[in-house]
N, C-alpha and C positions, 0 to 999 in steps of 0.2 A: 557557640560553633564548635565541632569537633571534628577537621582533615585532618587524614593522614598522609600525609606529599613523601616523594620520594627525591630525597637526597639530589637524584639525575633528575628531577619533573622541573619543566621551567611553565609557570604561570603568570600572565598578567595580574597585577598588578590590581583592578579589578572585575578579580573574578568571581562570584558570590559561592558559597559555599553551605547548603546544609549540612545538618548532623550526620556524622557518623560518614564520612563520606573517603573514598581512596581511592588514589592518584601516585599509578606506579611508575616505575623504572620508566626513563626516558620521552614519558607521555611530556605536551607540550600543546597548549595550553595562551592561545589568545582573545586580545578584549571583547571584552561587553558576554559575559563568558554564565550559565548559571547552575551549579548543578543542583539535582535534588536530594536529600533524606536518603544512602544507604547507598548512593550508589556507586560504580565501582569501574576506574579504566584499569586496568588489567594493569597494560604495559604499552609502551610505543603508540599510544592513541592522540593525533595531531586536531584538533580542534581549532578551526582556522577562526570562527566571529562571531559576536550574534547570534549565540546558538543555549538555546533553554532546556535540560532536559530534567528532569520530572526524579518523579522516585524511585528506588528499587528496580536502578537497572547497570546489566553489567556489558558492556564495552573491549571486545578482543584483538588485540593487537592489530596494527596498525591501523587501525581503522579511520578513515578520512568523517569529519564531521562538520559540519555549516563549513565550507567548500566554497567559495564563490561559483556561481550560474555560467557553466558551458551556456549562454546564452550573448548572443553580440548585442544588447540592447542593451546589457549591464555596463552603468558607468561608475561602477562603488557605488551603490547606494547601498545606506545601510537597513536591508531585508534580515531578515528572520527564519533557523528552522527550530521546529518547536517538537519534542519527543516525550511524549507522556512516561507510563508509571510502568514500570518490570515486563522491559527492553530488553531483549539478547540480542546482542548486536557484533555477529562472526567478525576474522580476521578481515581486510582488506578495501569490506564495503566502505562505500563512499555516500553520502547523505547532505545534496548541499541546499544554501540557502534559498529566499523565495526571489523575482522582480516585480522591479513597481509594474510593469507591464502588463507581470503576472497577479496572483493576490499577494505577493509583495515578502510570503510568506510559504513556509514546505512544511506538512507537521505531518507527523506518524504519532499513531494513537496509542492504544496500552495495548500490554499482551502479544509484542508482536516479538517474533521471533525473521532477523534478517541474513541468511546466512553469507555465508563468507562472500565475496566477490562479488556481493553486487549495489545497485546501482541504483538511488534514487536522485532523482532529474528533479528543478530550479518549481515551485509554486505546486506538488505534490499533492494529494491528501493520502493520505494512508491509514486507513483507517483498523478497532481493533482486534487483537488474534487474527492477524494476518501472517503469513507464512511464505517466506518466500527465498527460495531453495538457495543452490545455490549458487549466483552465477546471471542471476532472474535482475533485466532489467526494466527502470520502469522512467521511459522517457515525460518532458515537460508539460508541468497542467493534467498527469495523470490521474485520475481518480480511481481507490482499488479500498470495496467494501467490506463490512466487518465477515472476518472467519476465508476471506479466498483467502487459496492458496493459490502458487506462482510456483509452477513448478524448473528444474534447476537449468541454467541459459537456457529460460525465455523471457519472450521483450513485450514492448507495450507498447506503441507507437503515439506520439507527442497528444495529445488533447484528447486521449478516450479511454475508456471509462471499464470497468470489473466490476460490477455485481457483487451482491451480499453472498456469499455461501460458492462465489465461484472457480469454477478451479480449473485453471493452464498446466496442461500439459506440460512434456521436458521439451525442450528446442520448438515447442508454436510462439511466431509470428504473428501479433496481435494487430493485423489493424484495422479493425471491427472494436466494436462496443461489445458485448458476451450479459446478457440478460444474468440479471441474479437468483442462480439457483445451473447457470449455466456451465459445459464444459464441451474449451474447447480444446484440441489437438489440430497437429497436420501445424507445416510451410509452405506458405501463410495458411494460419490454424480457420479450421471449419468449426462451428456449432455438432459437435456429437452425442446433443442427449446430457441430459439431465446431471449433477454431480451427483449423484446416488449417492455412493463411499463416502463421501463428505456430508450428505443431510445427515445418513444412519448414526453417523458418529458422532452427529451434536444434537440428539438426541429426537428429528424428527421423530413423528407418531408415521404405523402404516402409515396410516391415512392421507395426511399430510402429506405423503406422498404419492398415495395415491392420486388424492383431488390436483396436486402440480404433477404429475405423471397425465392423468387425461386434458388437458391446461395446455402443456406442452402438445399434444398430438392437433388440437383446438387449434393450438395457434402457428404450427405450421403442417398446417396440411394443406393437399394438391387445391384443393374446393374453393373458389372466390378467390377474392383484393383480399394484401397483408392486412390493408383497414380493416377488410369489413369481416376480420379473422379476431383481430383485438380489439376492433368494438364489439362481435358477440363473448367472449373470453369477457370482459368487464359488465357484461349485462351478463349472464350468466352466475359466474365469480363474484359478482358486487363484494359478495359478505365475508372474502377469504381474503385476510390479509397478507399472507402469500402472494397467493396469485397478479391482487392490483398491483404486488410489487414488483412485479412484471412488469407489466400491464402498464407502471406511469412509468416505468423505467425506458421503456420502447417511446413511452408518445410523445417527452422529454426531450427536450427542444437541447439537439445535439450538435458537434465541432464530428465524430467519425461517425460511418453506417453503422449498419447491426451487424454483428456477428450469426450471416447463417444458415444451415447447412448443408452440406453440398444435393444437388440435385442429384 
C-alpha cells in the first residue's frame, strides 16, 4: 500500500487504500471507505462513509461523496455508494448512498464526467461514459444508460429512466422516461427526435442512424395506436439490436410514463 495523505487531511483508520492514492489538503474521509489505485482527492473532498471508489478517479475540491440519503425513510442503515473507474467528479458535486427501501446502493459506472454542482441521489444507477453537465440533477432511483448526456441545469424526476445514448437538453425537466438514442428538450421536456449528433460522435454508421430514424418515424406516427406501432416496430426490426433496445425500453414495466413528442 502506498498513499500520499496531506498532513491536514482527516482520515478514518478503517479507510482502505489502493496503490498510489493521493489525498489532498483538507479532505475528510469517514468510516468504511475504499479508494482504488491512483485515485486522487485533490483537496477539501468530504467522503461521509460506506463508499467504494475504483481506480484512476479524480475528485475535485468540495465534492461530497457517500452522503446520507435525502429520504425520510432512511434510519441510519449502512447503505453504500459504489463508483467505478476513471471518473472525473468536479467541484461541489454530491453523490449520496442508497436506502434499504431502494437498492441499498447508489452506483456510478466507468469513464463518467460529473461536472460541478451536479447531484446524484440515493439508489441511482448511472452507466458508463455518462456526462452530467453543470448542475444536472437526478432524483432517487433514477437509471441513466451508457453514453447518455444530461445538459446543464437539467433534472430527472425520481424513478425516471434515461436510455443509452440519449440526450437531455439544458434546463430540461424530465418527468417521463426518455427512450434510448432519444433527444429531449423543453420544460417540461418533450421528445424532440433522436440524438443524431451524439450517435455520429460515437461512431454509429449512416445505415444504423437511417434505421433508427425510420423506426422512430414509425413508432411516433399518427396512424393506429401506440401499442400497435410498437408491435409493428418489433416485427419489422426484430433483427436490429438498436431498434429492439428502444422497443424493450418502451415495453418494460416502469414507474414513469414515456417521454413523447409534442402534438
